[in-house]
C-alpha positions as CSV (number, residue, x, y, z in Angstrom):
1,M,-41.3,-8.3,-12.4
2,P,-42.9,-6.2,-9.6
3,L,-42.5,-2.4,-9.8
4,D,-41.0,-2.4,-6.3
5,Y,-38.1,-4.4,-7.5
6,N,-37.5,-2.1,-10.4
7,S,-37.7,0.9,-8.1
8,L,-35.1,-0.6,-5.7
9,L,-33.0,-1.4,-8.7
10,L,-33.0,2.3,-9.7
11,A,-32.3,3.2,-6.1
12,I,-29.2,1.1,-6.1
13,G,-28.1,2.8,-9.3
14,F,-28.5,6.3,-7.9
15,A,-26.8,5.3,-4.6
16,G,-23.9,3.8,-6.6
17,A,-23.6,6.9,-8.7
18,C,-23.3,9.0,-5.5
19,L,-20.6,6.6,-4.2
20,S,-18.7,6.8,-7.5
21,V,-18.7,10.6,-7.4
22,T,-17.6,10.6,-3.8
23,M,-14.7,8.2,-4.6
24,F,-13.7,10.3,-7.6
25,G,-13.7,13.5,-5.4
26,T,-11.6,11.8,-2.8
27,W,-9.1,10.7,-5.4
28,L,-8.8,14.3,-6.6
29,S,-7.6,15.2,-3.2
30,S,-5.3,12.2,-2.9
31,R,-3.9,11.5,-6.4
32,N,-1.4,8.9,-5.2
33,E,-4.2,6.5,-4.2
34,R,-5.1,5.4,-7.7
35,F,-7.2,2.5,-6.4
36,L,-9.9,5.1,-5.5
37,L,-10.1,6.3,-9.2
38,T,-10.2,2.7,-10.4
39,W,-13.0,1.9,-7.9
40,A,-14.9,5.1,-9.0
41,V,-14.7,4.1,-12.7
42,G,-15.8,0.5,-11.9
43,A,-18.7,1.7,-9.8
44,A,-19.7,4.1,-12.6
45,L,-19.7,1.3,-15.1
46,I,-21.8,-0.9,-12.8
47,V,-24.2,2.0,-12.2
48,A,-24.7,2.3,-15.9
49,S,-25.3,-1.5,-16.2
50,V,-28.0,-1.2,-13.5
51,F,-29.9,1.4,-15.4
52,V,-29.6,-0.6,-18.6
53,Y,-30.8,-3.7,-16.7
54,S,-33.7,-1.7,-15.4
55,A,-34.7,-1.0,-19.0
56,Y,-34.2,-4.7,-19.9
57,V,-36.6,-5.6,-17.1
58,Q,-39.3,-3.5,-18.8
59,T,-38.4,-4.6,-22.4
60,A,-36.4,-7.8,-22.7
61,V,-34.5,-7.2,-26.0
62,P,-31.1,-8.8,-26.6
63,V,-29.2,-5.5,-27.3
64,L,-30.0,-4.3,-23.8
65,A,-28.9,-7.6,-22.2
66,L,-25.6,-7.4,-24.2
67,L,-25.0,-3.8,-23.2
68,D,-25.9,-4.5,-19.6
69,F,-23.5,-7.5,-19.4
70,A,-20.6,-5.6,-21.1
71,L,-20.9,-2.7,-18.7
72,M,-21.3,-5.0,-15.7
73,V,-18.4,-7.2,-16.4
74,C,-16.1,-4.3,-17.2
75,G,-17.2,-2.6,-14.0
76,F,-16.4,-5.7,-11.9
77,A,-13.1,-6.0,-13.7
78,A,-12.2,-2.5,-12.7
79,L,-13.3,-3.3,-9.1
80,L,-10.8,-6.2,-9.3
81,G,-8.1,-3.9,-10.4
82,A,-8.6,-1.7,-7.3
83,P,-7.2,-4.1,-4.7
84,Y,-4.2,-4.8,-7.0
85,Q,-3.5,-1.1,-7.0
86,F,-4.1,-0.9,-3.3
87,R,-1.6,-3.6,-2.6
88,A,1.0,-3.3,-5.3
89,G,0.3,0.0,-7.1
90,S,-0.4,-1.6,-10.5
91,I,-2.9,-3.8,-12.3
92,P,-1.7,-6.9,-14.2
93,P,-3.5,-6.2,-17.6
94,G,-3.8,-9.9,-18.7
95,L,-5.4,-10.8,-15.4
96,V,-8.6,-8.9,-16.1
97,V,-8.7,-8.4,-19.9
98,A,-8.7,-12.2,-20.8
99,P,-11.6,-13.3,-18.4
100,T,-13.6,-10.2,-19.3
101,S,-13.3,-10.7,-23.0
102,A,-14.1,-14.5,-22.7
103,A,-17.2,-13.8,-20.5
104,V,-18.6,-11.2,-23.0
105,L,-18.1,-13.5,-25.9
106,V,-19.8,-16.5,-24.2
107,F,-22.7,-14.3,-23.0
108,A,-23.2,-12.7,-26.4
109,A,-23.2,-16.1,-28.2
110,L,-25.9,-17.4,-25.8
111,I,-28.1,-14.3,-25.9
112,L,-27.9,-14.0,-29.7
113,S,-28.8,-17.6,-30.2
114,G,-31.9,-17.2,-28.0
115,Y,-30.6,-19.0,-24.9
116,D,-31.0,-16.1,-22.6
117,G,-31.6,-18.3,-19.5
118,A,-28.2,-19.9,-20.0
119,G,-26.8,-16.4,-20.7
120,F,-27.9,-15.2,-17.3
121,V,-26.3,-18.1,-15.6
122,V,-23.1,-17.0,-17.2
123,Y,-23.9,-13.4,-16.2
124,N,-24.3,-14.3,-12.5
125,V,-21.3,-16.7,-12.5
126,A,-19.1,-14.0,-14.0
127,A,-20.3,-11.4,-11.4
128,A,-19.8,-13.9,-8.5
129,S,-16.3,-14.9,-9.8
130,F,-15.1,-11.3,-10.0
131,L,-16.5,-10.3,-6.6
132,C,-15.0,-13.3,-4.9
133,E,-11.6,-12.6,-6.4
134,V,-11.9,-9.0,-5.3
135,A,-12.6,-10.3,-1.8
136,R,-9.6,-12.5,-2.0
137,Q,-7.2,-9.8,-3.2
138,Y,-8.2,-7.5,-0.4
139,W,-7.9,-10.3,2.1
140,L,-4.3,-10.8,1.0
141,G,-3.5,-7.2,1.9
142,R,-5.2,-7.4,5.3
143,A,-1.9,-6.9,7.2
144,E,-2.0,-3.2,6.5
145,A,-5.4,-2.6,8.2
146,P,-6.8,-5.9,9.4
147,A,-10.2,-4.9,10.7
148,P,-11.5,-2.7,7.8
149,I,-9.9,-4.9,5.1
150,M,-11.4,-8.1,6.6
151,A,-14.8,-6.4,6.8
152,L,-14.4,-5.3,3.2
153,S,-13.6,-8.8,2.1
154,V,-16.6,-10.2,3.8
155,L,-18.9,-7.7,2.1
156,Y,-17.5,-8.4,-1.3
157,L,-17.7,-12.1,-0.7
158,S,-21.3,-11.9,0.5
159,T,-22.3,-10.0,-2.6
160,G,-20.5,-12.5,-4.8
161,I,-22.3,-15.4,-3.1
162,S,-25.6,-13.8,-3.7
163,F,-24.8,-13.6,-7.4
164,G,-23.7,-17.3,-7.2
165,L,-27.1,-18.2,-5.7
166,C,-28.9,-16.5,-8.7
167,A,-26.9,-18.7,-11.1
168,F,-27.6,-21.8,-9.0
169,V,-31.3,-21.2,-9.0
170,L,-31.4,-20.7,-12.7
171,M,-29.5,-23.9,-13.3
172,V,-31.8,-25.8,-10.9
173,E,-34.8,-24.5,-12.8
174,G,-33.2,-25.6,-16.0
175,K,-34.8,-22.9,-18.2
176,L,-32.4,-22.3,-21.0
177,V,-34.9,-19.8,-22.5
178,L,-36.6,-17.2,-20.4
179,G,-37.8,-14.4,-22.7
180,A,-37.6,-11.9,-19.8
181,A,-35.4,-10.9,-17.0
182,P,-34.9,-13.6,-14.3
183,S,-37.4,-13.5,-11.5
184,N,-37.0,-15.7,-8.4
185,W,-36.2,-15.5,-4.7
186,A,-32.5,-15.5,-5.4
187,E,-32.8,-12.4,-7.5
188,N,-34.7,-10.7,-4.7
189,L,-32.1,-11.8,-2.2
190,N,-29.3,-10.5,-4.4
191,L,-30.9,-7.1,-4.5
192,I,-31.2,-6.9,-0.7
193,V,-27.6,-8.1,-0.2
194,S,-26.3,-5.6,-2.8
195,I,-28.2,-2.7,-1.2
196,A,-26.9,-3.7,2.3
197,C,-23.2,-4.2,1.2
198,M,-22.8,-1.4,-1.2
199,S,-22.8,1.4,1.3
200,G,-20.5,-0.6,3.6
201,I,-18.0,-1.2,0.8
202,G,-18.0,2.5,-0.1
203,A,-17.5,3.6,3.5
204,L,-14.8,1.1,4.2
205,S,-12.9,2.0,1.0
206,L,-12.9,5.6,2.1
207,A,-11.8,4.6,5.6
208,L,-8.9,2.7,4.1
209,N,-7.8,5.7,2.2
210,Q,-8.0,7.9,5.3
211,S,-6.0,5.5,7.4
212,R,-3.4,5.2,4.7
213,L,-3.2,9.0,4.5
214,A,-2.8,9.2,8.3
215,R,0.0,6.7,8.1
216,S,1.6,8.6,5.3
217,H,1.5,11.9,7.2
218,R,3.0,10.2,10.2
219,R,5.7,8.6,8.1
220,D,6.6,11.9,6.5
221,A,6.8,13.5,10.0
222,I,9.4,11.0,11.2
223,T,11.4,10.4,8.0
224,D,14.3,12.4,6.5
225,P,13.1,13.1,3.0
226,L,16.6,13.0,1.4
227,T,17.8,9.7,2.8
228,G,14.7,7.9,3.8
229,L,16.1,7.2,7.3
230,L,14.4,8.4,10.5
231,N,14.9,12.0,11.3
232,R,16.3,13.4,14.6
233,R,12.9,14.0,16.1
234,A,11.9,10.4,15.5
235,L,15.1,9.0,17.0
236,F,14.6,11.0,20.2
237,E,10.9,10.0,20.3
238,Q,12.0,6.4,20.2
239,F,14.9,6.5,22.6
240,G,14.8,9.8,24.4
241,S,12.2,9.3,27.1
242,T,13.6,6.2,28.9
243,P,17.0,4.9,30.0
244,L,18.8,3.2,27.1
245,D,19.0,-0.6,27.3
246,R,22.3,-1.7,28.9
247,F,23.1,-4.0,25.9
248,A,22.6,-1.2,23.3
249,A,25.3,0.9,21.6
250,V,25.1,4.3,20.0
251,L,27.1,5.1,16.9
252,V,27.5,8.6,15.6
253,F,28.8,9.3,12.1
254,D,30.1,12.5,10.5
255,L,31.2,12.7,6.9
256,D,34.7,14.1,6.7
257,R,35.2,17.5,5.0
258,F,31.7,17.4,3.6
259,K,31.6,21.1,3.1
260,S,34.4,20.9,0.6
261,V,32.3,18.3,-1.4
262,N,29.5,20.8,-1.7
263,D,31.8,23.6,-2.5
264,R,33.6,21.7,-5.3
265,F,31.0,19.4,-6.7
266,G,27.8,21.2,-5.8
267,H,24.9,20.4,-3.5
268,T,23.3,17.9,-6.0
269,V,26.4,15.7,-5.7
270,G,26.5,16.4,-2.0
271,D,22.9,15.1,-1.6
272,E,23.8,12.0,-3.6
273,V,26.8,11.4,-1.2
274,L,24.4,11.6,1.7
275,R,21.9,9.1,0.0
276,R,24.7,6.7,-0.8
277,F,26.0,6.8,2.8
278,A,22.5,6.2,4.2
279,A,22.1,3.2,1.9
280,I,25.4,1.7,3.1
281,V,24.4,2.2,6.8
282,S,21.0,0.5,6.1
283,I,22.7,-2.5,4.5
284,C,25.2,-2.9,7.3
285,L,22.6,-2.9,10.1
286,R,20.2,-5.6,11.3
287,A,16.4,-5.2,11.2
288,S,16.4,-4.7,15.0
289,D,18.9,-1.8,14.8
290,T,17.9,1.8,14.1
291,A,19.5,4.4,11.9
292,A,18.7,8.2,11.6
293,R,20.0,11.3,10.1
294,L,20.6,13.8,12.8
295,G,21.1,16.7,10.4
296,G,23.5,17.9,7.7
297,E,26.2,15.3,7.3
298,E,25.7,13.7,10.7
299,F,24.0,10.4,11.3
300,A,23.4,8.1,14.2
301,A,22.6,4.4,14.8
302,V,21.4,2.5,17.8
303,L,22.5,-1.1,17.9
304,S,20.3,-3.4,20.0
305,R,21.6,-6.4,22.0
306,T,25.2,-6.0,20.8
307,T,28.7,-6.4,22.1
308,D,31.7,-4.1,22.1
309,D,33.4,-6.2,19.3
310,R,30.3,-6.3,17.2
311,A,29.7,-2.5,17.5
312,R,33.3,-1.8,16.4
313,Q,32.9,-4.4,13.5
314,V,29.8,-2.7,12.3
315,A,31.3,0.8,12.5
316,E,34.5,-0.4,10.7
317,R,32.5,-2.1,8.0
318,I,30.4,1.1,7.3
319,R,33.6,3.2,7.4
320,K,35.5,0.9,5.0
321,E,32.6,0.4,2.5
322,F,32.0,4.1,2.4
323,A,35.7,4.9,1.9
324,D,35.8,2.3,-1.0
325,H,32.6,3.6,-2.6
326,V,33.2,5.5,-5.8
327,I,30.8,8.2,-7.2
328,E,31.1,9.3,-10.8
329,T,30.5,13.0,-11.3
330,D,30.9,15.5,-14.2
331,Q,34.0,16.7,-12.5
332,G,35.6,13.3,-12.0
333,V,35.6,10.5,-9.5
334,L,34.6,11.3,-5.9
335,Q,35.4,9.2,-2.8
336,C,34.6,10.3,0.7
337,T,35.3,9.1,4.2
338,V,33.5,9.1,7.5
339,S,34.5,9.2,11.1
340,V,32.6,7.2,13.8
341,G,32.2,7.5,17.5
342,I,30.8,4.7,19.6
343,A,29.4,4.8,23.2
344,F,27.6,2.4,25.6
345,P,25.5,3.2,28.6
346,A,27.7,4.2,31.5
347,G,25.2,3.2,34.2
348,E,21.8,1.4,34.8
349,R,19.8,4.6,34.4
350,C,21.8,6.1,31.6
351,G,19.7,8.1,29.2
352,F,19.9,8.1,25.4
353,E,21.0,11.8,25.3
354,Q,23.9,11.1,27.6
355,V,25.1,8.1,25.5
356,L,24.7,10.1,22.3
357,G,26.8,12.8,23.8
358,D,29.5,10.3,24.8
359,A,29.5,8.9,21.2
360,D,29.7,12.5,19.9
361,K,32.8,13.1,22.0
362,A,34.4,9.9,20.7
363,L,33.5,11.0,17.2
364,Y,35.5,14.3,17.6
365,R,38.4,12.3,19.0
366,A,38.3,10.3,15.8
367,K,38.3,13.6,13.9
368,D,41.3,14.9,15.9
369,D,43.2,11.7,15.4
370,G,43.1,12.1,11.6
371,R,39.5,11.3,10.4
372,N,38.4,8.2,8.6
373,R,38.6,6.1,11.7
374,V,36.5,4.7,14.6
375,A,36.8,5.7,18.2
376,M,35.1,4.3,21.3
377,A,34.0,6.3,24.3
378,G,34.6,3.4,26.7
379,L,33.4,0.0,27.7
380,R,29.8,-0.9,28.3
381,L,28.5,-1.3,31.8
382,A,29.7,-4.6,33.3
383,G,27.1,-7.2,34.0
């Protein structure tokens, strides 16, 4: 094996070690993204296998081959776990443990029986299989960030194919016994592809984390932390700058005598009441409708493409379901009610704030009329 090959092999190892440390450092600043830690651990194991394989290139002894393969396959198994965590937050244990154990046992049996050529076929097939599955798992999650995830999938797939070519060439040569590390054009190509793809994979993985962090910060900025609904700022950003659609309705909700709930049962129970109400609102609305917490015990909803009757039906359903909802507390059973005001655009250029104000006036009429009821500001613009 030429010295240049071994030098490049060590260069891959050092570069991989730097990427692993970078990923670990990034995870330390973003602990929720566990796929970064899993990736860093996988890369570290693969780096260790590269250094062991470099030693095997110099001295082809079975124990080095076994250690190299065990580290390599465990590293690739960890890399396979990363996209599962990226997409679903957890790794199915049986999915990686069973194939990893089977591959190690088969490779060990071949190496210890002297068929190292066949063993390296298994080595490359295992690496190709893991990498291609990693590519597939990332591809399944491409909807989150199409461009970087598709590029990441291509890089993993390309590296997997290069390992597959190594296995193919060894099978074509038909050498079951080598007595040394494999040496052919496919091995050289695999080295070049691995060098080319490794940095891209690391950079794209970091970019994915950054884009997810940016989306998370944006989501936090527009979401009410207690209820999970949009906050007042987000609602006005969505509807406040242009006239409201003539077929839209605005509903404003205010929980009746909510201060007495906090005074009697405490703010913890009060927060639970707000969460329960938000959940009821979310269930009663369509995907095309929008709900938000305006502040305190006041909420709003914008119904798209609706009718007068439907707006009232939605409001009545929310009012009734909340009135019937029972919350068990340490001080006994708690039931609350809500008053609702409904308004529609009064003209072609009617803005959201104006319609919201009309709905708010209707709400206070519902309060004055005895609470736990729905009041409408008026009919929608004819047309």
